Phi, psi and omega in degrees: 000315178295322179297319179295321178297318179297316179297318179296317178294326177297312179298318180296316180292332176292316179294322182278354182058043176269094189300312183295313179299316180301314180300314181295316182290327175296316179298318180295318178299319178296319179296322179293315179299317178299319179294322177295319178297318179298317180295319180295318179297315181295325182278342179078014179270155181264336181273165181296144176238119179277147177279149173283166178300324179296319179292324177293321177299322176298317179298315180297315180299320178296317180294322177296317179300318178300317181295319180294319178294320179294319179299318179295317179296319178295322178297318180294331178270009179059044177242072187301319183296321178289324178298316179297321180298315179297320179295320178295321178297318178297322178296319178298314180295326182302331181298338184265358177268155175297163180304133184280145178284146177285166180298323179295319179294320179294318180300320179297316178296322179296314179301317179298316181295320179298316179295318184297316182271354179070035182289139181236327185231175178300333180297337181273005184302320181300318179297317181296314181297321179297322179288324191274320189301320178299332181281331185249359183304123180080349182253349180209149179291129182301324180292325176295315180300313180300315180299315181295321178298313179301313181299314182290325178290325179289332177288330181297332184296000000 
């Protein structure tokens, strides 16, 4: 369903001559196709294997992360125009992700996960993340989640 929406938006941006959106959606479509080929290869099947919406959300999140890292690198290299382009591309991709959780909502989930697994120290971070990530996947930035887990575990001490 998400793949069809992306394809429809791609056609629409082509008709509207929205160059940046068109470019981003073409790149996203290619990334999805590559992921489907990878999945088909791993399964050893010869027919096409479509990705689920959750898998497409993972692809989109990966592409957004790439854009954010590139924007940061361009800023450090004093290339503001390229940094802005990367940020705009990330904004376009963001539209295809589910609504993002606020920092307060993530913090609440982190506290619940810490209590559930009985985490006490930084060494327990892996257990907390394992419990937490399925709940926030695609809904929150992984680096934010990691930062909040570290902060709350260090407060527990």
